[in-house]
KETORVEX-229263 format. One line per field, with one value per residue: x, y, z of N, C-alpha, C, O in turn; chain; residue in three letters. Coordinates in steps of 0.2 Angstrom, whole numbers, m for minus. Example, Ala and Ser with C-alpha at 12.3 -4.5 7.8 and 13.67 -1.06 7.14 Angstrom:
// KETORVEX-229263
n_px = (66	64)
n_py = (m28	m11)
n_pz = (39	35)
ca_px = (62	68)
ca_py = (m22	m5)
ca_pz = (39	36)
c_px = (66	64)
c_py = (m16	0)
c_pz = (39	39)
o_px = (71	67)
o_py = (m17	6)
o_pz = (42	40)
kette = (A	A)
rest = (ALA	SER)
This chain:
// KETORVEX-229263
n_px = (162	176	178	173	181	194	191	188	200	209	202	203	217	221	214	217	231	232	226	234	246	242	236	247	256	249	249	262	264	256	263	274	270	264	271	278	277	266	256	257	253	240	235	238	231	229	220	209	205	213	209	195	196	203	194	183	190	192	179	176	184	185	190	194	197	210	216	218	230	242	240	241	255	261	257	263	277	276	276	264	251	250	238	228	231	227	214	210	214	205	192	191	189	176	168	167	160	153	148	140	130	124	119	109	100	97	94	88	88	89	95	107	112	114	124	134	137	141	153	161	162	167	179	186	187	195	206	211	213	223	234	236	239	251	254	261	273	273	275	283	301	306	295	294	304	309	310	326	333	338	344	358	370	374	366	354	354	350	340	336	330	315	312	316	308	295	300	307	296	289	298	299	286	286	295	289	278	284	288	276	270	271	263	251	247	246	236	225	224	220	208	200	198	190	179	175	171	163	147	133	121	126	132	120	113	121	121	108	93	90	101	111	124	125	128	142	148	145	152	165	166	165	178	188	181	183	175	170	166	155	148	145	134	122	124	123	109	103	107	100	87	87	86	95	98	96	105	116	119	123	135	142	144	152	163	168	170	178	190	197	204	215	219	224	235	243	245	255	267	269	266	270	266	258	251	244	235	228	222	213	205	199	191	183	176	170	161	153	148	140	131	124	119	112	102	96	91	83)
n_py = (930	930	940	934	923	930	937	926	920	930	931	917	916	925	921	908	909	916	908	896	901	906	894	885	892	892	878	876	883	875	863	867	867	855	840	830	816	815	819	808	798	801	800	786	775	763	748	754	766	777	780	784	795	803	805	811	823	828	832	843	853	867	866	868	859	863	870	860	854	860	856	843	841	845	834	824	827	826	813	805	792	784	779	786	799	799	797	809	818	815	816	829	841	836	835	847	859	870	865	854	861	869	859	853	864	866	854	846	837	823	820	826	819	806	810	813	801	793	800	800	786	780	787	782	769	769	775	764	754	760	761	747	742	748	761	771	771	779	792	807	808	820	827	823	830	843	860	868	878	895	898	899	890	898	909	903	899	899	913	917	908	907	920	918	908	911	917	907	898	905	906	893	891	900	894	882	887	893	882	876	886	887	875	879	891	887	877	885	894	885	880	891	895	885	887	899	897	886	883	882	876	867	857	853	847	836	828	824	815	807	802	788	788	798	800	796	805	817	816	816	828	836	836	844	856	868	872	883	880	887	890	878	870	879	881	867	865	874	867	856	861	864	852	842	826	820	811	813	826	824	816	826	836	829	826	839	845	836	833	844	851	860	856	843	846	852	842	835	840	833	819	804	799	787	788	799	795	785	793	801	791	786	797	798	786	786	797	792	780	785	793	783	775	784	787	775	772	784)
n_pz = (344	344	353	365	366	369	381	389	389	395	408	413	413	422	434	436	437	449	458	457	462	475	481	480	489	501	503	505	517	525	525	532	545	547	548	535	538	545	536	527	535	537	524	521	517	523	526	519	525	522	509	510	518	510	500	507	511	499	496	503	499	490	476	459	443	439	450	459	456	462	475	474	470	482	490	484	487	500	501	502	502	486	479	487	484	471	472	478	468	458	464	470	461	456	467	471	483	478	465	470	477	468	460	468	469	455	449	459	474	473	461	463	474	468	459	468	474	464	459	470	473	461	460	472	469	457	462	471	462	453	461	465	452	451	445	450	446	435	438	436	441	445	451	464	470	481	477	476	489	490	501	512	522	533	533	537	550	567	573	561	554	556	550	537	533	526	515	509	507	497	487	483	479	468	459	456	449	438	431	427	419	405	401	407	400	387	388	393	382	371	377	379	365	361	370	365	352	350	348	359	354	344	352	359	348	343	354	358	363	353	347	348	353	362	375	377	367	373	385	380	373	385	391	384	384	394	409	422	439	444	432	425	429	427	413	409	412	403	391	393	392	379	373	375	382	399	404	396	399	412	409	402	412	422	413	410	422	428	421	414	399	401	414	411	403	412	420	414	418	429	428	418	401	401	413	412	401	408	418	411	405	416	420	409	409	421	418	407	412	423	416	408	418	425	416	415	428	431)
ca_px = (165	183	178	171	187	199	188	189	208	211	199	206	224	222	211	221	238	232	224	240	251	239	236	254	259	246	251	269	263	253	269	279	267	262	276	276	276	259	251	258	249	233	233	242	227	229	213	204	204	216	205	189	198	205	187	180	194	191	172	176	189	182	195	192	202	217	219	220	237	247	239	244	262	262	256	269	283	275	276	258	250	249	231	224	232	223	207	209	215	199	186	191	185	170	164	167	154	149	144	135	125	121	116	103	96	95	91	85	93	90	100	113	114	116	130	139	139	145	159	165	163	172	186	189	189	200	212	213	216	229	239	237	242	258	254	265	280	273	275	290	305	307	289	295	310	308	315	332	332	344	346	364	370	375	360	348	355	347	333	334	326	308	312	317	303	290	303	308	290	287	303	297	280	287	299	284	274	288	289	270	268	270	257	245	245	244	229	220	223	216	201	197	196	184	174	172	169	159	140	129	116	129	132	114	111	124	120	101	91	89	108	113	130	124	132	150	150	145	158	172	166	166	185	191	177	184	169	170	161	149	145	144	127	118	125	120	102	101	107	94	81	87	85	100	96	99	111	121	120	127	141	145	146	158	169	171	173	183	197	198	210	220	222	227	241	246	247	261	273	270	265	271	260	253	247	239	230	224	218	208	201	195	186	178	173	165	156	149	144	136	126	120	116	106	96	92	87	78)
ca_py = (924	932	944	929	920	934	938	920	919	934	929	911	917	929	917	902	911	918	902	892	904	906	887	883	895	889	871	876	885	869	858	870	866	848	836	825	810	816	819	802	793	802	797	780	770	756	746	758	772	783	782	787	801	807	807	816	829	831	834	849	858	870	866	866	854	865	872	854	852	862	852	836	842	845	828	820	829	823	805	802	786	786	778	791	805	799	798	817	822	814	818	836	845	834	835	854	861	874	861	850	865	871	853	853	869	866	847	842	833	816	820	828	813	801	812	813	794	791	803	798	779	779	790	778	762	770	776	758	750	763	759	740	741	751	766	776	771	784	799	809	808	827	829	822	834	850	865	870	885	899	900	896	887	903	913	899	897	903	916	919	902	909	925	916	903	914	918	900	895	909	904	886	892	903	890	878	891	894	876	874	891	885	871	883	896	883	874	891	896	880	879	898	895	880	890	905	896	880	885	877	873	862	852	850	843	830	824	823	808	803	800	783	789	805	801	796	811	823	815	817	835	840	837	851	862	870	876	884	877	892	890	871	868	883	879	861	866	877	862	851	864	864	845	837	821	822	807	816	831	821	815	832	839	825	827	845	847	831	833	850	851	864	851	837	848	854	836	833	842	828	812	802	798	781	790	804	791	782	798	803	785	785	802	796	780	789	801	788	775	789	795	778	773	789	786	769	773	789)
ca_pz = (347	346	360	370	367	372	388	393	390	401	414	415	414	429	439	437	440	456	461	458	467	482	484	481	494	507	504	508	524	528	526	537	551	547	545	530	540	547	530	525	540	536	518	520	513	526	527	515	528	518	503	512	521	504	496	511	511	492	496	507	496	484	471	452	441	439	456	462	454	467	481	472	471	489	493	481	491	507	500	504	498	479	478	490	480	465	474	479	461	454	467	472	457	455	473	473	486	473	460	473	479	462	458	472	467	448	447	464	479	471	456	467	478	463	456	473	476	458	459	476	472	455	462	477	466	453	466	473	456	450	466	464	446	451	441	453	442	429	441	435	447	448	454	471	472	483	473	481	492	489	508	513	529	538	534	539	557	573	573	554	551	555	546	530	531	522	508	506	504	491	482	481	475	461	455	453	444	432	428	424	416	398	401	409	395	382	390	393	375	368	380	377	358	361	373	361	345	350	350	363	349	341	357	360	343	343	361	360	365	347	346	353	356	365	382	376	364	378	389	376	372	391	393	381	386	401	412	429	443	444	425	422	430	423	406	408	412	396	386	394	389	371	370	377	387	406	405	392	403	418	407	401	418	424	409	410	429	431	418	409	395	405	419	408	400	418	423	410	421	435	426	411	396	403	419	409	398	413	422	406	404	422	420	403	411	426	415	403	417	426	411	406	424	427	411	416	434	431)
c_px = (173	183	177	178	193	197	190	196	210	208	202	213	225	220	215	228	237	230	230	245	248	239	243	257	256	248	258	269	261	259	274	277	265	267	274	274	268	254	251	254	242	230	237	238	227	221	207	203	207	212	199	191	200	199	184	184	193	184	171	180	186	187	192	198	209	220	220	227	242	247	242	252	264	262	261	275	282	275	270	256	248	241	227	225	228	216	205	209	208	193	186	187	178	165	165	160	150	145	139	129	121	117	109	98	93	91	88	90	94	95	107	116	117	123	136	142	143	152	164	167	168	179	190	191	195	207	215	216	222	235	241	241	249	259	259	272	279	273	283	294	305	301	289	300	307	313	320	331	339	347	353	364	370	369	354	349	351	340	331	330	318	307	312	312	298	294	305	302	288	292	301	291	281	291	294	280	277	288	282	267	266	264	251	243	243	237	224	219	218	208	197	194	190	178	171	169	165	152	137	124	119	130	126	112	114	124	113	99	90	96	110	120	131	129	140	152	150	151	165	172	168	173	188	187	177	178	170	165	154	145	142	137	122	118	122	112	99	102	102	88	81	86	90	97	100	105	117	124	125	134	145	148	153	164	172	174	178	190	197	204	216	223	226	234	245	249	254	267	274	270	268	265	255	248	242	233	225	219	212	203	196	189	180	174	168	159	151	145	139	130	121	116	110	100	92	88	82	74)
c_py = (926	935	939	925	923	935	932	918	923	932	923	912	920	924	911	903	912	912	897	895	904	899	884	886	893	882	871	878	879	864	861	868	859	844	831	819	810	815	812	797	794	799	791	775	764	755	750	765	778	785	786	794	806	810	812	823	832	835	841	854	861	871	865	861	856	867	866	852	854	858	845	836	842	838	823	821	826	815	802	796	788	785	784	798	805	800	806	820	821	817	825	840	843	835	842	856	865	870	857	855	867	865	852	858	868	859	843	838	826	815	821	822	807	803	812	806	791	793	801	790	777	781	785	771	763	771	769	754	753	761	751	738	745	756	772	776	776	791	801	810	815	830	828	827	841	855	867	877	888	901	896	894	892	907	909	897	902	906	918	914	904	915	923	911	905	915	912	897	899	907	897	887	895	899	885	881	892	888	874	880	890	880	875	888	892	880	879	893	891	880	886	898	890	883	896	903	889	882	879	873	867	856	849	845	836	825	824	816	804	800	794	784	796	805	800	802	817	822	817	825	839	841	843	857	864	875	877	881	881	892	883	869	873	882	872	861	869	872	857	854	864	857	840	832	822	817	810	822	829	820	821	836	836	826	833	847	842	831	838	849	854	859	846	840	850	847	833	835	837	821	811	800	793	784	795	800	788	787	800	797	785	790	800	791	782	793	797	783	779	791	789	775	778	788	780	769	778	790)
c_pz = (348	352	366	372	371	379	392	394	396	407	417	417	421	434	441	439	447	460	462	463	474	485	485	487	501	508	507	515	528	530	531	544	552	544	540	532	543	542	527	529	538	530	516	517	517	528	524	519	524	512	505	514	515	500	500	511	504	492	499	504	490	478	464	450	441	445	461	462	460	473	480	473	478	492	490	485	498	507	503	500	491	477	481	487	474	466	475	472	457	457	469	467	455	461	476	477	482	468	464	475	473	459	461	470	460	446	452	468	477	466	459	471	473	460	461	474	470	458	464	475	467	457	467	473	461	457	469	467	453	455	465	458	445	446	444	449	436	432	439	441	450	452	462	474	475	480	478	483	491	496	510	521	534	539	537	546	562	572	566	551	550	550	539	528	526	515	505	503	497	485	479	476	468	456	452	448	438	428	424	420	408	397	402	404	389	383	390	386	371	371	379	370	358	364	369	355	344	353	354	359	346	346	358	355	342	349	363	361	359	345	351	356	360	371	381	372	369	383	386	375	379	393	390	383	393	404	419	433	443	437	423	423	426	415	404	408	406	391	387	391	382	368	372	383	394	407	401	396	409	415	405	407	421	420	409	417	431	427	412	405	398	410	416	405	406	421	420	413	427	432	419	407	399	408	416	405	403	417	417	405	410	422	415	406	416	423	411	407	421	422	409	412	426	422	412	422	434	424)
o_px = (175	188	181	179	196	201	192	198	214	212	204	216	230	223	217	231	241	233	231	247	252	241	244	261	259	248	260	273	263	259	277	281	265	268	268	270	265	249	246	251	238	225	239	241	224	218	202	199	203	211	197	187	198	198	181	180	192	183	166	181	185	188	188	203	214	226	223	230	246	252	245	255	270	266	264	279	287	275	270	259	244	238	222	220	225	212	200	205	206	189	180	183	173	159	163	155	144	139	133	123	115	111	104	92	87	86	85	95	99	99	112	122	122	128	141	148	148	157	170	173	173	184	196	197	199	212	221	222	227	240	247	245	252	264	260	275	285	271	287	292	306	301	286	301	304	319	319	329	344	353	353	360	367	367	349	345	349	336	325	327	315	302	308	312	297	290	304	302	286	289	302	290	278	289	294	278	274	288	282	262	261	260	246	237	238	233	218	213	214	204	191	189	185	172	164	164	162	151	138	122	116	129	125	108	111	126	111	103	91	96	111	121	136	132	143	157	154	154	169	177	171	175	191	190	174	177	172	159	149	139	138	134	118	113	118	109	94	97	99	84	76	86	89	94	105	110	122	129	130	139	151	154	157	170	178	179	183	195	196	209	222	229	231	239	251	255	257	272	279	274	268	260	249	243	236	227	219	214	206	197	190	183	174	167	162	154	145	139	133	124	115	110	105	95	86	82	76	70)
o_py = (923	934	940	924	921	935	932	916	921	933	923	909	918	924	910	899	910	911	895	891	902	898	881	882	891	880	867	876	878	861	856	868	856	844	829	815	804	812	809	792	790	796	789	771	759	759	750	769	783	791	791	799	812	815	817	828	839	840	844	860	857	877	860	860	852	866	867	849	850	857	842	831	839	836	819	816	825	812	797	795	792	789	786	802	810	803	809	825	826	819	828	844	847	836	843	855	865	871	857	853	868	866	851	856	870	859	838	836	823	811	818	821	804	799	809	805	788	790	799	788	773	778	784	769	759	769	768	751	749	760	750	734	745	757	777	782	778	796	797	813	816	835	831	827	845	853	869	881	885	904	890	895	892	908	912	893	908	903	919	915	904	915	926	909	901	913	911	894	895	906	896	884	893	899	883	878	891	888	871	879	891	881	874	888	894	880	878	894	894	880	885	900	892	883	896	906	888	883	874	867	862	850	843	840	832	820	824	812	798	795	796	780	799	810	805	805	821	827	821	828	844	846	847	862	862	880	872	880	878	894	883	866	870	881	871	858	867	872	855	851	864	856	834	834	824	819	809	824	833	821	821	838	839	827	834	850	844	829	836	846	852	859	844	836	848	847	828	832	838	817	815	800	794	782	795	802	788	785	800	798	783	789	801	791	780	792	798	782	776	791	790	774	775	788	780	767	777	794)
o_pz = (353	356	371	378	376	384	398	400	400	412	423	422	425	439	447	443	451	466	468	467	479	490	490	491	506	514	511	519	533	535	534	548	558	538	540	529	542	542	525	526	538	529	511	513	514	530	526	516	524	511	501	513	515	498	497	511	504	488	498	507	485	476	464	453	442	446	466	466	462	477	485	475	479	496	494	487	501	512	507	494	490	474	478	487	472	462	473	471	454	454	469	470	454	460	482	474	482	467	461	474	474	456	458	469	459	443	451	466	478	466	457	470	475	460	460	475	471	457	463	476	468	455	466	474	461	454	469	468	452	452	465	458	440	443	441	450	433	428	440	446	456	455	466	480	471	480	484	479	491	497	510	525	540	545	539	549	560	569	565	546	545	547	534	522	521	510	499	498	493	480	473	471	463	450	446	443	432	421	419	416	406	392	399	402	386	378	387	384	368	367	378	369	354	361	369	352	339	359	353	360	345	344	359	356	341	349	369	360	359	340	357	361	360	372	383	374	369	385	389	376	379	396	394	382	397	401	423	430	443	437	419	419	423	412	399	404	403	387	382	388	379	362	370	388	394	411	404	396	411	419	406	407	423	423	410	417	435	430	406	407	398	411	419	406	406	423	422	412	430	435	415	410	398	408	419	406	402	418	420	405	409	423	416	404	416	425	412	406	422	424	410	411	428	424	411	423	436	424)
kette = (A	A	A	A	A	A	A	A	A	A	A	A	A	A	A	A	A	A	A	A	A	A	A	A	A	A	A	A	A	A	A	A	A	A	A	A	A	A	A	A	A	A	A	A	A	A	A	A	A	A	A	A	A	A	A	A	A	A	A	A	A	A	A	A	A	A	A	A	A	A	A	A	A	A	A	A	A	A	A	A	A	A	A	A	A	A	A	A	A	A	A	A	A	A	A	A	A	A	A	A	A	A	A	A	A	A	A	A	A	A	A	A	A	A	A	A	A	A	A	A	A	A	A	A	A	A	A	A	A	A	A	A	A	A	A	A	A	A	A	A	A	A	A	A	A	A	A	A	A	A	A	A	A	A	A	A	A	A	A	A	A	A	A	A	A	A	A	A	A	A	A	A	A	A	A	A	A	A	A	A	A	A	A	A	A	A	A	A	A	A	A	A	A	A	A	A	A	A	A	A	A	A	A	A	A	A	A	A	A	A	A	A	A	A	A	A	A	A	A	A	A	A	A	A	A	A	A	A	A	A	A	A	A	A	A	A	A	A	A	A	A	A	A	A	A	A	A	A	A	A	A	A	A	A	A	A	A	A	A	A	A	A	A	A	A	A	A	A	A	A	A	A	A	A	A	A	A	A	A	A	A	A	A	A	A	A	A	A	A	A	A	A	A	A	A	A	A	A)
rest = (MET	LEU	LYS	ASP	THR	LEU	GLU	MET	PHE	LEU	PHE	LEU	ALA	THR	GLU	LEU	THR	LEU	LEU	PHE	LEU	LEU	ILE	SER	PHE	LEU	VAL	GLY	VAL	LEU	GLN	SER	TYR	ILE	PRO	PRO	ALA	LYS	ILE	GLN	ARG	ILE	LEU	SER	GLY	LYS	LYS	GLY	LYS	GLY	TYR	VAL	VAL	ALA	ALA	LEU	LEU	ALA	ALA	ILE	THR	PRO	PHE	CYS	SER	CYS	SER	THR	ILE	PRO	PHE	LEU	LYS	GLY	LEU	LEU	ARG	ALA	LYS	ALA	GLY	PHE	GLY	THR	MET	MET	VAL	PHE	LEU	LEU	ALA	SER	PRO	LEU	LEU	ASN	PRO	VAL	ILE	ILE	GLY	LEU	PHE	VAL	VAL	THR	PHE	GLY	ILE	LYS	VAL	ALA	ALA	PHE	TYR	PHE	VAL	MET	ALA	MET	GLY	VAL	SER	VAL	ILE	ALA	GLY	VAL	LEU	LEU	GLU	LYS	LEU	ASN	PHE	GLU	ARG	PHE	VAL	LYS	PRO	GLU	ALA	TYR	ILE	GLU	PRO	GLU	SER	SER	CYS	GLY	ALA	LYS	SER	CYS	GLY	GLY	ALA	LYS	VAL	GLU	THR	ASN	LYS	TRP	LYS	LYS	ILE	TRP	ASN	THR	THR	TRP	LYS	ASP	PHE	LYS	LYS	VAL	LEU	PRO	TYR	LEU	ILE	GLY	GLY	ILE	ALA	ILE	GLY	SER	LEU	ILE	TYR	GLY	PHE	MET	PRO	THR	GLU	PHE	ILE	ALA	LYS	ILE	ALA	SER	ASP	ASN	ASN	PRO	PHE	ALA	ILE	PRO	VAL	ALA	ALA	VAL	ILE	GLY	ILE	PRO	LEU	TYR	ILE	ARG	ALA	GLU	ALA	VAL	ILE	PRO	LEU	SER	ALA	ALA	LEU	ALA	ALA	LYS	GLY	MET	GLY	LEU	GLY	ALA	VAL	MET	ALA	LEU	ILE	ILE	GLY	SER	ALA	GLY	ALA	SER	LEU	THR	GLU	VAL	ILE	LEU	LEU	LYS	SER	ILE	PHE	LYS	THR	PRO	MET	ILE	ILE	ALA	PHE	VAL	THR	VAL	VAL	LEU	THR	MET	ALA	MET	SER	SER	GLY	TYR	LEU	TYR	SER	TRP	ILE	PHE)
């Protein structure tokens, strides 16, 4: 178990560091070519169009829960609509194309379609409600601030602007990374310990059909149990084979993919505590409602 824990820590630390740096840099490049005003118009949320666009954008981006964070920071600095940003934050890891594809292969197209509709629908509703309730006030002020560039007035003039653009983007990326590094390492360490020392037999036992609280228990377990997109479906299939109810399996998948402990810790660098609580509440509500509704329908 210790070996599994260490291997998972090293794997996640390497993968998430590279993902964060790569995605942050790509977001910076994108912002250099697409003016913030254009991004704001796309995700403005007027007449519901922005929410739909955000959900569809989330459905075609292969981001896990942690790699969504740098994209969110870019949207905050572009001053995109708060509600549409929340839709993207919630839906992107859940509607990961890898998860949807594995859902179809493992559980069939009907189950995959149910999962897709629930994830997208609840994400859009939550985004609308969070904006209406003015949860934007719980975003930390520094999250909107672009890190200062070391480029002086003289060196940024004329032809040097293009030459220094890439360096400026990288400097911004690196400053962002240093801010979230303590959160990243802390979340990975805790998640790796849970991954290495929590046996699947234990999860299956407490979330079987005989347990009336199987679905909420599975949803709660899913959040600290960080599972990669490529592993969450095969693991869920194994748990189902061991006796876990399919409603509980659905709740576990949404909980683990929608709000990993690492992501929640990373979000502390952007959101105040009430927004963190709201985010986790939405994911748990989505996980439990999907699990109960799936058990009732199927």
